[in-house]
Backbone as ProteinMPNN parsed JSONL, in Angstrom:
{"seq_chain_A": "SKCEAVFKAVVSTQSTGEVAVWLLTVTNSSTAPISDVSLQITSKSKVKLSAPSSTNLSPFSPICPSSPIQQVLLTSDDTSSINYTLKFDSEVKSGTANLI", "coords_chain_A": {"N_chain_A": [[76.694, 176.715, 13.691], [76.122, 173.952, 11.623], [74.946, 172.786, 8.614], [74.452, 170.034, 6.631], [74.393, 168.532, 3.469], [73.806, 165.487, 1.883], [74.012, 163.657, -1.033], [72.683, 161.04, -2.991], [72.534, 159.087, -5.905], [70.509, 157.135, -8.066], [69.921, 155.516, -11.082], [67.116, 154.597, -12.912], [65.057, 152.667, -15.171], [62.004, 153.361, -16.737], [58.884, 152.346, -18.298], [58.147, 154.437, -19.957], [60.461, 155.675, -20.651], [63.835, 156.814, -19.887], [64.471, 157.653, -16.547], [65.869, 159.567, -14.01], [66.407, 158.821, -10.667], [66.664, 160.37, -7.675], [67.801, 160.183, -4.375], [67.536, 162.35, -1.872], [69.206, 163.339, 0.931], [69.304, 164.913, 4.0], [71.318, 165.8, 6.661], [72.183, 166.577, 10.097], [75.006, 167.957, 11.506], [75.483, 169.517, 13.605], [75.46, 170.737, 17.016], [73.188, 171.997, 17.681], [69.625, 172.067, 17.309], [67.922, 171.903, 14.123], [65.513, 173.589, 12.222], [62.584, 174.07, 10.139], [63.473, 173.23, 7.579], [63.853, 173.406, 4.148], [63.772, 172.44, 0.755], [64.309, 173.645, -2.42], [63.906, 173.22, -5.855], [65.176, 174.049, -9.043], [65.071, 173.775, -12.53], [65.757, 173.485, -16.029], [64.792, 171.3, -17.234], [62.184, 168.789, -16.93], [61.133, 168.158, -13.667], [60.347, 166.41, -10.611], [59.588, 166.71, -7.269], [59.301, 164.991, -4.275], [57.346, 165.16, -1.211], [59.013, 166.181, 1.827], [60.394, 163.95, 4.337], [60.42, 165.031, 6.83], [60.681, 168.27, 8.474], [62.377, 169.064, 10.357], [65.439, 168.712, 12.196], [67.116, 166.889, 14.634], [69.599, 167.717, 17.181], [73.054, 166.847, 16.558], [74.228, 163.681, 17.596], [76.61, 161.408, 18.549], [76.103, 159.034, 19.82], [73.392, 158.411, 19.652], [72.184, 158.647, 16.745], [70.191, 160.964, 14.874], [67.208, 160.788, 12.847], [67.525, 161.315, 9.349], [66.435, 163.921, 7.048], [64.588, 163.06, 4.26], [64.065, 163.112, 0.732], [62.615, 162.379, -2.437], [63.684, 162.865, -5.701], [62.696, 163.163, -8.996], [63.964, 163.151, -12.239], [64.281, 163.892, -15.755], [66.24, 161.857, -17.929], [67.928, 163.377, -19.483], [68.632, 165.606, -18.108], [70.851, 168.105, -17.489], [71.732, 169.943, -15.621], [70.945, 170.971, -12.309], [69.577, 173.31, -10.19], [69.559, 174.102, -6.777], [68.098, 175.215, -3.699], [68.691, 175.214, -0.325], [67.094, 175.803, 2.593], [67.135, 176.786, 6.036], [66.587, 176.996, 9.621], [68.178, 177.632, 12.74], [69.118, 177.487, 16.252], [71.431, 178.889, 16.41], [71.862, 180.264, 13.953], [70.259, 181.375, 10.891], [70.089, 180.024, 7.624], [70.952, 179.773, 4.13], [71.636, 177.683, 1.458], [72.808, 177.842, -1.688], [73.223, 175.972, -4.425], [74.712, 174.727, -7.425]], "CA_chain_A": [[75.804, 175.667, 13.262], [76.506, 173.432, 10.32], [73.949, 171.935, 7.97], [75.191, 169.305, 5.613], [73.533, 167.778, 2.563], [74.464, 164.353, 1.25], [73.162, 163.243, -2.127], [72.989, 159.77, -3.634], [71.712, 158.972, -7.112], [70.322, 155.845, -8.709], [69.184, 155.698, -12.339], [66.284, 153.441, -13.252], [64.335, 152.802, -16.431], [60.569, 153.098, -16.712], [58.402, 152.012, -19.641], [58.02, 155.65, -20.769], [61.796, 156.191, -20.957], [64.807, 156.882, -18.8], [64.199, 158.611, -15.476], [66.865, 159.53, -12.942], [65.781, 158.865, -9.354], [67.628, 160.866, -6.699], [67.416, 160.181, -2.971], [68.183, 163.499, -1.244], [69.265, 163.121, 2.366], [69.878, 166.045, 4.719], [71.656, 165.442, 8.038], [72.648, 167.677, 10.943], [76.234, 167.657, 12.253], [75.588, 170.58, 14.604], [74.918, 170.401, 18.339], [71.927, 172.726, 17.8], [68.583, 171.548, 16.412], [67.654, 172.663, 12.907], [64.089, 173.533, 11.914], [62.103, 174.716, 8.907], [64.329, 172.86, 6.452], [63.112, 173.28, 2.892], [64.586, 172.287, -0.434], [63.643, 174.125, -3.626], [64.623, 172.771, -7.05], [64.87, 174.689, -10.323], [65.76, 173.126, -13.638], [65.126, 173.698, -17.332], [64.151, 170.027, -17.561], [61.049, 168.434, -16.089], [61.52, 167.513, -12.414], [59.278, 166.229, -9.631], [60.15, 166.564, -5.931], [58.322, 164.492, -3.312], [57.306, 165.859, 0.08], [60.086, 165.72, 2.714], [59.995, 163.068, 5.436], [60.308, 165.908, 7.994], [61.293, 169.582, 8.234], [63.193, 169.346, 11.538], [66.544, 167.799, 12.485], [67.606, 166.929, 16.011], [71.043, 167.972, 17.281], [73.921, 165.699, 16.306], [74.644, 162.875, 18.74], [77.304, 160.215, 18.055], [75.581, 157.856, 20.509], [72.048, 158.129, 19.15], [71.995, 159.502, 15.574], [68.804, 161.294, 14.551], [66.777, 160.434, 11.495], [67.745, 162.39, 8.372], [65.315, 164.314, 6.207], [64.772, 162.461, 2.945], [63.134, 163.437, -0.342], [62.907, 161.744, -3.714], [63.632, 163.777, -6.841], [62.674, 162.492, -10.29], [64.347, 164.023, -13.346], [64.456, 163.207, -17.031], [67.635, 161.421, -18.04], [68.733, 164.36, -20.199], [68.851, 166.767, -17.243], [72.285, 168.348, -17.395], [72.04, 170.678, -14.399], [69.851, 171.247, -11.385], [69.895, 174.302, -9.166], [68.709, 173.927, -5.608], [68.285, 176.071, -2.54], [68.371, 174.553, 0.934], [66.898, 176.824, 3.622], [66.943, 176.22, 7.367], [66.748, 177.845, 10.805], [68.71, 176.96, 13.924], [69.279, 178.379, 17.395], [72.637, 179.658, 16.187], [71.663, 181.181, 12.831], [69.47, 180.914, 9.764], [70.988, 179.931, 6.483], [70.516, 179.347, 2.814], [72.703, 177.149, 0.625], [72.454, 177.822, -3.103], [74.224, 175.156, -5.112], [74.396, 174.412, -8.821]], "C_chain_A": [[76.211, 175.228, 11.864], [75.394, 172.532, 9.81], [74.622, 171.302, 6.77], [74.225, 168.499, 4.764], [74.348, 166.685, 1.886], [73.517, 163.823, 0.181], [73.643, 161.922, -2.713], [72.052, 159.635, -4.834], [71.675, 157.538, -7.621], [69.517, 156.097, -9.978], [68.399, 154.423, -12.616], [65.529, 153.721, -14.546], [62.865, 152.492, -16.206], [60.106, 152.854, -18.14], [58.263, 153.24, -20.542], [59.373, 156.25, -21.128], [62.678, 156.218, -19.725], [64.431, 157.987, -17.812], [65.29, 158.453, -14.428], [66.128, 159.704, -11.62], [66.852, 159.23, -8.342], [67.037, 160.734, -5.295], [68.213, 161.294, -2.3], [68.082, 163.328, 0.262], [69.97, 164.288, 3.026], [70.089, 165.615, 6.168], [72.169, 166.665, 8.785], [73.901, 167.234, 11.685], [76.503, 168.723, 13.306], [75.034, 170.093, 15.943], [73.626, 171.157, 18.614], [70.88, 172.088, 16.886], [68.392, 172.473, 15.213], [66.181, 172.483, 12.562], [63.806, 174.23, 10.587], [63.031, 174.46, 7.719], [63.453, 172.728, 5.213], [64.093, 173.248, 1.735], [63.758, 172.732, -1.63], [64.518, 173.783, -4.818], [64.203, 173.619, -8.242], [65.71, 174.018, -11.399], [65.028, 173.457, -14.928], [64.391, 172.441, -17.782], [62.991, 169.784, -16.596], [61.547, 167.686, -14.856], [60.294, 167.379, -11.518], [59.934, 165.926, -8.289], [59.059, 166.1, -4.976], [58.341, 165.356, -2.054], [58.43, 165.331, 0.97], [59.542, 164.819, 3.821], [59.801, 163.856, 6.731], [60.848, 167.277, 7.602], [62.179, 169.979, 9.406], [64.262, 168.279, 11.718], [66.976, 167.982, 13.932], [69.087, 167.27, 16.027], [71.831, 166.688, 17.023], [74.269, 165.007, 17.616], [75.332, 161.623, 18.205], [76.769, 158.924, 18.672], [74.229, 157.436, 19.934], [71.763, 159.033, 17.951], [70.513, 159.748, 15.295], [68.487, 160.862, 13.126], [67.036, 161.599, 10.547], [66.423, 162.796, 7.721], [65.589, 163.732, 4.828], [63.673, 162.91, 1.994], [63.574, 162.703, -1.594], [62.708, 162.784, -4.807], [63.677, 162.947, -8.114], [63.029, 163.509, -11.363], [64.397, 163.208, -14.631], [65.937, 162.883, -17.181], [68.522, 162.432, -18.748], [68.979, 165.632, -19.378], [70.343, 166.958, -17.044], [72.664, 169.132, -16.146], [70.771, 170.952, -13.607], [70.356, 172.283, -10.393], [68.99, 174.04, -7.965], [69.088, 174.909, -4.516], [67.828, 175.301, -1.319], [68.284, 175.64, 1.993], [66.661, 176.14, 4.958], [67.095, 177.287, 8.439], [67.351, 176.999, 11.912], [68.816, 177.97, 15.049], [70.462, 179.323, 17.188], [72.448, 180.682, 15.086], [70.69, 180.573, 11.837], [70.397, 180.867, 8.572], [70.286, 179.514, 5.22], [71.742, 178.857, 2.057], [72.198, 177.094, -0.801], [73.551, 177.091, -3.851], [73.756, 174.845, -6.514], [74.997, 173.064, -9.173]], "O_chain_A": [[76.599, 176.048, 11.032], [74.957, 171.618, 10.509], [75.286, 171.982, 5.988], [73.327, 167.849, 5.298], [75.442, 166.932, 1.38], [72.345, 163.568, 0.46], [74.839, 161.709, -2.906], [70.891, 160.039, -4.762], [72.681, 156.828, -7.606], [68.526, 156.825, -9.943], [68.939, 153.319, -12.563], [65.384, 154.871, -14.959], [62.516, 151.498, -15.57], [60.845, 153.121, -19.088], [58.26, 153.104, -21.766], [59.425, 157.248, -21.846], [62.313, 155.711, -18.664], [64.115, 159.109, -18.206], [65.6, 157.338, -14.008], [65.322, 160.623, -11.467], [67.828, 158.501, -8.165], [65.896, 161.132, -5.061], [69.433, 161.192, -2.173], [66.985, 163.186, 0.803], [71.099, 164.622, 2.666], [69.167, 165.13, 6.824], [72.544, 167.665, 8.173], [73.869, 166.243, 12.416], [77.61, 168.822, 13.835], [74.239, 169.155, 15.993], [73.025, 170.98, 19.674], [71.217, 171.618, 15.799], [68.667, 173.67, 15.285], [65.658, 171.369, 12.601], [64.671, 174.883, 10.003], [63.332, 175.372, 6.95], [62.441, 172.028, 5.225], [65.111, 173.94, 1.74], [62.64, 172.256, -1.832], [65.725, 174.022, -4.801], [63.016, 173.881, -8.434], [66.893, 173.735, -11.208], [63.818, 173.683, -14.921], [63.481, 172.506, -18.608], [62.84, 170.476, -15.59], [62.285, 166.708, -14.969], [59.329, 168.133, -11.647], [60.737, 165.0, -8.179], [58.011, 166.736, -4.874], [59.239, 166.177, -1.861], [58.772, 164.151, 0.884], [58.372, 164.916, 4.193], [59.095, 163.401, 7.631], [61.412, 167.434, 6.519], [62.68, 171.103, 9.452], [64.038, 167.102, 11.437], [67.175, 169.107, 14.392], [69.766, 167.133, 15.009], [71.332, 165.584, 17.243], [74.566, 165.659, 18.617], [74.709, 160.848, 17.48], [76.959, 157.843, 18.115], [73.963, 156.248, 19.753], [71.157, 160.091, 18.121], [69.685, 158.853, 15.46], [69.379, 160.608, 12.317], [66.792, 162.751, 10.905], [65.421, 162.091, 7.836], [66.684, 163.887, 4.287], [62.515, 163.068, 2.381], [64.761, 162.438, -1.788], [61.7, 163.49, -4.838], [64.577, 162.128, -8.299], [62.466, 164.603, -11.397], [64.538, 161.986, -14.598], [66.786, 163.571, -16.614], [69.746, 162.361, -18.633], [69.483, 166.623, -19.907], [71.023, 166.087, -16.501], [73.787, 169.01, -15.655], [69.687, 171.137, -14.161], [71.44, 172.139, -9.827], [67.796, 173.787, -8.124], [70.226, 175.367, -4.422], [66.708, 174.793, -1.28], [69.27, 176.324, 2.268], [66.069, 175.063, 5.023], [67.663, 178.352, 8.194], [67.078, 175.803, 12.015], [68.629, 179.168, 14.836], [70.484, 180.427, 17.731], [72.826, 181.842, 15.249], [70.342, 179.396, 11.934], [71.386, 181.598, 8.521], [69.179, 178.976, 5.239], [72.768, 179.537, 2.02], [71.248, 176.367, -1.091], [74.689, 177.557, -3.899], [72.559, 174.715, -6.768], [74.853, 172.6, -10.304]]}, "name": "protein", "num_of_chains": 1, "seq": "SKCEAVFKAVVSTQSTGEVAVWLLTVTNSSTAPISDVSLQITSKSKVKLSAPSSTNLSPFSPICPSSPIQQVLLTSDDTSSINYTLKFDSEVKSGTANLI"}
């Protein structure tokens, strides 16, 4: 089973200062469904993580792609590093990805 995370970032300015807005998108490239997907963020800077759009991913299908799991992460513009843990379960195995 393979779980893959794709991250895209857009920086926007609010009246209170610079805020980085991250759209976190998790997709499944495995033929097995993935469930109980959770993303945990740790940072020395102030961060805010929205609720995920779902916690389950359908098996990969090139004909009918499933919807990804999406979350929005807000960070201060001076955030230099973010640690995250992505946890999931599948029919094949359970896994945790710790990335810095």
